[in-house]
TORLUMFI-115846 format. One line per field, with one value per residue (C-alpha): residue in one letter; residue number from 1; x, y, z. Coordinates in nm, 4 decimals. Layout:
res = a|...;
n = NUM|...;
x = X|...;
y = Y|...;
z = Z|...;
***
This chain:
res = x|x|x|x|x|x|x|x|x|x|x|x|x|x|x|x|x|x|x|x|x|x|x|x|x|x|x|x|x|x|x|x|x|x|x|x|x|x|x|x|x|x|x|x|x|x|x|x|x|x|x|x|x|x|x|x|x|x|x|x|x|x|x|x|x|x|x|x|x|x|x|x|x|x|x|x|x|x|x|x|x|x|x|x|x|x|x|x|x|x|x|x|x|x|x|x|x|x|x|x|x|x|x|x|x|x|x|x|x|x|x|x|x|x|x|x|x|x|x|x|x|x|x|x|x|x|x|x|x|x|x|x|x|x|x|x|x|x|x|x|x|x|x|x|x|x|x|x|x|x|x|x|x|x|x|x|x|x|x|x|x|x|x|x|x|x|x|x|x|x|x|x|x|x|x|x|x|x|x|x|x|x|x|x|x|x|x|x|x|x|x|x|x|x|x|x|x|x|x|x|x|x|x|x|x|x|x|x|x|x|x|x|x|x|x|x|x|x|x|x|x|x|x|x|x|x|x|x|x|x|x|x|x|x|x|x|x|x|x|x|x|x|x|x|x|x|x|x|x|x|x|x|x|x|x|x|x|x|x|x|x|x|x|x|x|x|x|x|x|x|x|x|x|x|x|x|x|x|x|x|x|x|x|x|x|x|x|x|x|x|x|x|x|x|x|x|x|x|x|x|x|x|x|x|x|x|x|x|x|x|x|x|x|x|x|x|x|x|x|x|x|x|x|x|x|x|x|x|x|x|x|x|x|x|x|x|x|x|x|x|x|x|x|x|x|x|x|x|x|x|x|x|x|x|x|x|x|x|x|x|x|x|x|x|x|x|x|x|x|x|x|x|x|x|x|x|x|x|x|x|x|x|x|x|x|x|x|x|x|x|x|x|x|x|x|x|x|x|x|x;
n = 1|2|3|4|5|6|7|8|9|10|11|12|13|14|15|16|17|18|19|20|21|22|23|24|25|26|27|28|29|30|31|32|33|34|35|36|37|38|39|40|41|42|43|44|45|46|47|48|49|50|51|52|53|54|55|56|57|58|59|60|61|62|63|64|65|66|67|68|69|70|71|72|73|74|75|76|77|78|79|80|81|82|83|84|85|86|87|88|89|90|91|92|93|94|95|96|97|98|99|100|101|102|103|104|105|106|107|108|109|110|111|112|113|114|115|116|117|118|119|120|121|122|123|124|125|126|127|128|129|130|131|132|133|134|135|136|137|138|139|140|141|142|143|144|145|146|147|148|149|150|151|152|153|154|155|156|157|158|159|160|161|162|163|164|165|166|167|168|169|170|171|172|173|174|175|176|177|178|179|180|181|182|183|184|185|186|187|188|189|190|191|192|193|194|195|196|197|198|199|200|201|202|203|204|205|206|207|208|209|210|211|212|213|214|215|216|217|218|219|220|221|222|223|224|225|226|227|228|229|230|231|232|233|234|235|236|237|238|239|240|241|242|243|244|245|246|247|248|249|250|251|252|253|254|255|256|257|258|259|260|261|262|263|264|265|266|267|268|269|270|271|272|273|274|275|276|277|278|279|280|281|282|283|284|285|286|287|288|289|290|291|292|293|294|295|296|297|298|299|300|301|302|303|304|305|306|307|308|309|310|311|312|313|314|315|316|317|318|319|320|321|322|323|324|325|326|327|328|329|330|331|332|333|334|335|336|337|338|339|340|341|342|343|344|345|346|347|348|349|350|351|352|353|354|355|356|357|358|359|360|361|362|363|364|365|366|367|368|369|370|371|372|373|374|375|376|377|378|379|380|381|382|383|384|385|386|387|388|389|390|391|392|393|394|395|396|397|398|399|400;
x = 3.0250|2.8264|2.8302|2.6223|2.4420|2.1515|1.9373|1.8864|1.5758|1.4430|1.5730|1.5482|1.7595|2.0183|2.0535|2.0985|2.3561|2.5618|2.5716|2.7038|2.9663|3.1054|3.3267|3.5048|3.8489|3.8132|3.4978|3.4581|3.2507|3.1127|2.8225|2.6125|2.4708|2.3424|2.5008|2.3859|2.1776|2.2504|2.5400|2.5175|2.5142|2.1844|2.2561|2.0953|2.2736|2.5316|2.7360|2.9169|3.1148|3.2954|3.4890|3.2395|2.9021|2.7845|2.5109|2.3226|2.1643|1.8676|1.8760|1.5321|1.3776|1.5959|1.5684|1.7355|2.1106|2.2679|2.3750|2.5657|2.7205|2.8498|3.0067|3.1594|3.3295|3.4308|3.8063|3.8991|3.7405|3.9287|3.6862|3.8180|3.7117|3.8492|3.8858|3.6717|3.6819|3.3213|3.1997|3.3434|3.1492|2.8277|2.8916|2.9634|2.6461|2.4066|2.5352|2.7228|3.0352|3.3198|3.4443|3.7393|3.9893|3.9783|4.1937|4.1812|4.2982|4.3576|4.5761|4.7663|4.8204|4.9830|5.2614|5.3317|5.3826|5.0239|4.9958|4.8130|4.4543|4.4124|4.0512|3.8952|3.8489|4.2118|4.3409|4.1256|4.2539|4.6178|4.6226|4.3528|4.3380|3.9619|3.8120|3.5078|3.2544|3.2062|2.8334|2.6056|2.8398|2.5943|2.2790|1.9969|2.0507|1.7439|1.5001|1.3075|1.3128|1.6781|1.7526|1.9312|2.2164|2.2465|2.2435|2.5016|2.7339|2.6994|2.7843|3.0954|3.2089|3.2848|3.3466|3.7230|3.8089|3.9002|4.1384|4.2870|4.3403|4.5268|4.7550|4.8289|4.8965|5.1367|5.3371|5.3285|5.4587|5.7396|5.8450|5.7896|5.5190|5.2068|5.2342|5.2682|4.9443|4.7692|4.8689|4.7404|4.4067|4.3754|4.4510|4.1603|3.9335|4.0584|4.0035|3.6454|3.5850|3.7420|3.4950|3.2124|3.3997|3.2925|3.6159|3.7937|3.5603|3.7186|4.0252|3.8541|3.9290|4.3031|4.2414|4.1032|4.3431|4.3196|4.3080|4.6723|4.5639|4.3567|4.4598|4.3840|4.0480|3.9334|4.0474|3.8295|3.5298|3.6295|3.6637|3.3066|3.1709|3.3386|3.2082|2.8591|2.8587|2.9715|2.6890|2.4263|2.5283|2.4548|2.1382|1.9897|2.1553|2.2682|2.6074|2.8390|2.8408|2.4644|2.5082|2.8114|3.1123|3.4651|3.5102|3.1894|3.3335|3.6671|3.4925|3.2685|3.5678|3.7619|3.4800|3.3345|2.9871|2.8191|2.4599|2.2299|2.2256|2.6053|2.6061|2.3568|2.5861|2.8533|2.8159|2.8150|2.7475|2.5512|2.1811|2.0868|2.3348|2.1281|1.7992|1.7714|2.1059|2.1866|2.1012|2.2722|2.5912|2.5988|2.5543|2.8406|3.0729|2.9847|3.0232|3.3483|3.6823|4.0363|4.2399|4.5786|4.8220|5.0667|4.8147|4.8275|5.1961|5.1487|4.8874|4.9645|4.9295|5.1437|5.3720|5.7213|6.0201|6.2844|6.5005|6.2044|6.0853|6.4251|6.4401|6.0880|6.1871|6.4848|6.2552|6.0081|6.2892|6.4085|6.0616|6.0331|6.3593|6.2460|5.9148|6.1042|6.3286|6.0541|5.7553|5.5556|5.3494|5.4835|5.1431|5.1671|5.5163|5.4579|5.2331|5.3465|5.1412|5.3244|5.6653|5.5968|5.5051|5.8283|6.0205|5.8734|5.9329|6.2999|6.4049|6.5926|6.4853|6.3771|6.7348|6.9151|6.8995|6.8317|7.1320|6.9907|7.1108|6.7542|6.4602|6.1540|5.8427|5.4711|5.3009|5.1080|5.4007|5.4418|5.7791|5.7986|5.7778|6.0407|6.2825|6.2430|6.2641|6.5024|6.8261|6.6934|6.5122|6.8061|7.0269|6.7641|6.7315|7.1078|7.1753|7.2834|7.0291|7.1455|6.9503|6.6780|6.8209|7.1173|7.2080|7.0521|6.7282|6.7065|6.7794|6.4895|6.2571|6.3570|6.2792|5.9440;
y = 3.1427|3.1369|2.8596|2.7933|2.4594|2.2889|2.0091|1.7337|1.5326|1.4128|1.1528|1.4003|1.6668|1.4115|1.2932|1.6518|1.7282|1.4143|1.4790|1.8305|1.7035|1.4482|1.7310|1.7696|1.6241|1.6410|1.5890|1.6193|1.3531|1.2903|1.1179|1.1712|0.8533|0.6843|0.3624|0.3152|-0.0019|-0.1523|-0.3364|-0.1327|0.2507|0.4205|0.7077|1.0376|1.2605|1.2363|1.5473|1.6459|1.9557|2.0743|2.3308|2.6095|2.4784|2.1921|1.9473|1.7638|1.4397|1.3070|0.9244|0.9163|1.0671|0.9564|0.5952|0.5990|0.6163|0.5031|0.8539|0.8910|0.5491|0.6474|0.9525|0.7553|0.5122|0.7582|0.6893|1.0526|1.2054|1.1824|1.1409|1.3143|1.2239|1.2845|0.9888|0.7895|0.4380|0.4324|0.6221|0.3425|0.0815|0.2850|0.3152|-0.0548|-0.1531|0.1102|0.1331|-0.1922|-0.0107|0.2074|0.5440|0.5108|0.6657|0.7668|1.0102|1.0504|1.3835|1.2532|0.9728|1.2185|1.4556|1.1743|1.1655|1.5378|1.5905|1.6376|1.3220|0.9979|1.1156|1.4909|1.6046|1.7819|2.0929|2.1087|2.0385|2.3184|2.5495|2.4513|2.4588|2.7115|2.9249|2.8900|2.7848|2.5636|2.4839|2.1196|2.1990|1.9082|1.6120|1.4132|1.5139|1.2826|1.2766|1.0639|1.3267|1.5277|1.8115|1.8664|2.1931|2.4796|2.4247|2.0629|2.1518|2.4261|2.1919|1.9214|2.1604|2.2874|1.9291|1.9172|2.2823|2.2784|1.9255|2.0218|2.2945|2.0526|1.7999|2.0501|2.1634|1.8095|1.6724|1.9615|1.8896|1.5117|1.5530|1.7789|1.5113|1.2167|1.0649|1.0852|0.7214|0.6168|0.7839|0.6459|0.2996|0.3618|0.4879|0.1813|-0.0331|0.1392|0.0416|-0.3178|-0.3416|-0.2172|-0.4809|-0.7520|-0.6940|-0.8259|-1.1181|-1.4293|-1.6124|-1.3611|-1.4372|-1.7767|-1.6159|-1.3658|-1.5781|-1.5154|-1.1454|-1.2091|-1.0696|-1.3736|-1.6433|-1.7363|-1.8811|-2.1498|-2.4927|-2.6254|-2.7788|-2.4627|-2.2520|-2.4674|-2.3740|-2.0071|-2.0085|-2.1414|-1.8942|-1.5960|-1.6965|-1.7416|-1.3991|-1.2294|-1.3913|-1.3170|-0.9522|-0.8997|-1.1109|-0.9265|-0.5969|-0.5538|-0.4615|-0.7552|-0.6864|-0.7279|-1.0853|-1.1640|-0.9729|-1.0883|-1.1994|-1.4041|-1.5996|-1.6547|-1.7834|-2.0197|-2.1567|-2.2021|-2.3797|-2.5651|-2.6168|-2.9266|-2.8430|-2.5454|-2.6072|-2.5878|-2.2706|-2.1026|-2.1658|-1.9437|-1.5938|-1.2540|-1.3536|-1.1321|-1.1873|-1.3321|-1.6152|-1.7425|-1.7220|-1.6847|-1.8314|-2.0924|-2.3999|-2.2660|-2.1949|-2.5414|-2.7012|-2.4907|-2.5932|-2.9630|-2.9734|-2.7738|-2.9454|-2.8609|-2.6224|-2.7208|-2.8006|-2.5357|-2.2507|-2.1894|-2.1059|-1.8634|-1.6420|-1.2858|-1.1675|-1.4190|-1.2459|-1.1586|-1.2897|-1.0523|-1.0591|-0.9940|-0.7008|-0.5435|-0.5936|-0.4504|-0.1355|-0.0942|-0.1354|0.1225|0.3724|0.3062|0.3728|0.6833|0.8112|0.7538|0.9290|1.2289|1.2439|1.2029|1.3545|1.0408|0.9348|0.6398|0.4731|0.4920|0.3515|0.0478|0.0006|-0.2009|-0.5016|-0.5020|-0.4646|-0.7712|-0.9619|-0.8515|-0.9471|-1.2956|-1.3461|-1.2557|-1.3965|-1.7219|-1.8714|-1.7683|-1.7329|-1.5684|-1.2385|-1.1532|-1.1111|-1.1398|-0.9255|-0.8856|-0.8833|-1.1010|-0.8840|-0.9527|-1.0193|-0.6930|-0.4683|-0.2322|-0.1816|0.1851|0.0936|-0.1699|0.0753|0.3241|0.0706|-0.1970|-0.0471|0.0990|-0.2208|-0.4344|-0.2329|-0.2576|-0.6297|-0.6807|-0.4731|-0.6763|-0.6666|-0.7696|-0.9581|-0.7990|-0.5267|-0.4586|-0.1133|-0.1727|-0.2953|0.0008|0.2399|0.0928|0.1440|0.5062|0.5678|0.3914;
z = -3.0773|-3.4017|-3.6570|-3.9621|-3.9477|-4.1130|-3.9729|-4.2287|-4.1593|-4.4955|-4.7409|-5.0244|-4.8611|-4.7529|-5.1142|-5.2380|-4.9659|-5.0287|-5.4002|-5.3336|-5.0826|-5.3288|-5.4623|-5.1254|-5.0560|-4.6702|-4.4750|-4.0940|-3.9278|-3.5786|-3.4059|-3.0925|-2.9434|-2.6287|-2.5049|-2.1472|-2.1376|-2.4824|-2.6434|-2.9640|-2.9562|-3.0439|-3.2857|-3.1970|-3.4502|-3.7248|-3.8026|-4.1231|-4.2038|-4.5154|-4.3080|-4.3763|-4.2644|-4.0471|-4.1392|-3.8633|-3.9885|-3.7920|-3.7834|-3.6207|-3.9381|-4.2248|-4.3451|-4.6885|-4.6173|-4.9395|-5.0462|-4.7198|-4.7504|-5.0914|-4.9303|-4.6396|-4.8725|-5.1465|-5.2023|-5.2768|-4.9645|-4.6358|-4.3466|-4.0356|-3.6846|-3.3364|-3.1027|-3.3426|-3.1986|-3.0723|-3.3775|-3.5935|-3.3957|-3.4522|-3.8263|-3.8535|-3.6703|-3.8020|-4.1675|-4.2093|-4.3265|-4.2043|-4.3274|-4.5605|-4.5998|-4.2348|-4.0300|-3.6523|-3.5233|-3.1697|-3.2979|-3.5190|-3.2296|-3.0267|-3.2894|-3.2452|-2.8753|-2.7628|-2.5482|-2.6184|-2.5695|-2.6046|-2.6145|-2.9116|-2.6924|-2.5920|-2.9440|-3.0853|-2.8113|-2.8756|-3.2532|-3.3410|-3.0297|-2.9721|-2.6390|-2.6633|-2.3918|-2.2939|-2.3034|-2.3849|-2.3450|-2.1354|-2.3193|-2.4173|-2.7936|-2.8518|-2.7271|-2.9771|-3.0364|-2.9666|-2.7909|-2.9587|-2.7147|-2.8250|-3.1908|-3.1428|-2.9440|-3.2107|-3.4887|-3.3099|-3.2719|-3.6431|-3.7275|-3.6597|-3.7677|-4.1252|-3.9984|-3.7435|-4.0197|-4.2382|-3.9591|-3.8335|-4.1858|-4.2600|-3.9444|-3.9931|-4.3483|-4.2256|-3.9786|-4.2169|-3.9935|-4.2076|-4.3151|-3.9501|-3.8637|-4.1683|-4.0585|-3.7082|-3.8447|-4.0628|-3.7580|-3.5774|-3.8666|-3.8617|-3.4830|-3.5247|-3.7944|-3.5766|-3.2956|-3.5192|-3.6670|-3.4796|-3.5470|-3.3209|-3.0327|-2.9915|-2.8362|-2.6078|-2.3019|-2.3550|-2.2795|-1.9330|-1.6730|-1.4418|-1.7110|-1.6479|-1.3080|-1.4728|-1.5986|-1.9444|-1.8428|-1.6688|-1.9661|-2.1917|-1.9761|-1.9758|-2.3531|-2.3906|-2.1413|-2.3089|-2.6508|-2.5078|-2.3399|-2.6592|-2.8543|-2.5895|-2.5522|-2.9207|-2.9321|-2.6354|-2.7242|-2.3670|-2.2218|-2.1587|-1.7851|-1.7763|-1.9060|-1.6867|-1.5537|-1.6146|-1.2514|-1.2837|-1.5741|-1.4036|-1.0863|-1.2856|-1.4722|-1.1469|-0.9612|-1.2566|-1.1051|-1.2427|-1.1494|-1.1112|-0.7380|-0.7212|-0.9262|-0.6954|-0.3988|-0.5549|-0.4023|-0.5776|-0.9365|-1.1771|-1.0993|-1.4391|-1.3831|-1.0943|-1.2791|-1.6546|-1.7593|-1.4917|-1.6983|-2.0119|-1.8163|-1.6614|-2.0029|-2.1393|-1.8607|-1.8815|-2.2611|-2.2709|-2.3335|-2.2282|-2.4422|-2.5849|-2.2983|-2.4284|-2.4016|-2.0210|-2.0290|-2.3173|-2.1522|-2.0552|-1.7008|-1.5208|-1.2627|-1.3791|-1.1916|-1.0431|-1.3557|-1.5863|-1.3740|-1.3983|-1.7707|-1.8097|-1.6216|-1.8511|-2.1536|-2.0183|-1.9682|-2.3223|-2.4639|-2.2500|-2.3912|-2.7484|-2.6709|-2.5342|-2.8372|-3.0994|-2.9132|-3.0005|-2.6983|-2.5034|-2.5287|-2.9020|-2.9211|-2.6941|-2.3952|-2.0963|-2.2078|-2.5436|-2.3802|-2.1648|-2.4776|-2.6445|-2.3323|-2.3259|-2.6972|-2.6672|-2.3364|-2.3865|-2.0584|-1.7119|-1.5854|-1.8687|-2.0538|-2.4138|-2.6403|-2.9904|-3.2820|-3.4097|-3.1750|-3.2301|-3.2556|-3.2074|-3.5372|-3.5426|-3.4348|-3.7292|-3.9037|-3.8100|-3.4435|-3.4926|-3.6528|-3.3667|-3.0855|-3.2133|-3.0831|-2.7558|-2.6560|-2.7618|-2.5245|-2.2524|-2.2816|-2.2962|-1.9824|-1.6791|-1.4012|-1.0558|-0.7921|-0.5857|-0.3679|-0.5917|-0.7266|-1.0649|-0.9071|-0.6758|-0.9596|-1.1569|-0.8633|-0.8331|-1.2029|-1.1853;
***
């Protein structure tokens, strides 16, 4: 399959190209990178397309990026990516900014009956009728020179994005869903920004799956350990798991070792915890303080009781029904984790059901989701659920 592309490897040519592309209203964007043994992705190639030609920017040769930054942040040019979460992280680290306005074709497709995570290849096949080869997915994008196969693959990755954008937007507009997708894309940008905001690292311990098992004092240690790992991963530019795995941090918080000798008696920790970081970890644990006494009860992950499990199943069926009616993916409407949060917010106590006229929603639960799910979830939460072994309970098991 032929495609016109140009390799951009000089600052001068990049400036000329970006000036020309300023007249576009839609610009396709993609990146190829390596992220095997580092925290931050290493860019190997940055691809642009105006829908006619592809331009492959070489980050190993170019060092004056301001013309591209002007393009990425131009308010009248929509930057189109597919499954762009990791690309956003790369842009934020490498350029210090994010594309805006930004449109994700995978996210848009999830609102139109294509499932929550359709690949670029499958979306091109479905909407445009062209079959692409997976080709160089696992290539070494830092090698030079890049092969003709790599360059061809990289160019195809942006060739069809403008056409996909046009088709998806037309259908979204016809179904009054464009604003929903724009909100989701903006949320993706905000989540990318949040990963580099140190204030957010203070609450990382709350996201640990087993944190609910710990008491307030242990959670204080876990909080310090999570913050330390986040800082060290960036300072050393190494994956978090190379510093410490999640189970390592939970075990350390549970056992609270007070000396290096005690730490070294704990089996199966990440190697650096026994050697390089042992003293730092002990100091963190000893200097940590208990979290607020109310926090342990508020953590996600604690087992649901029988009544709550039955209510959750009813909620999941309600979301499934809405997804079937609207063709918006269940995972887009509300994931299980979010449904549990809604359940806990609205259940009056452990032994009674919800019977509120207006549900209480998580702070970041968008109004469009509320409008679609208010009535179905209200009915689900108000439905009587019998004891374990009853007809209702068995019915829920059959459906799930």
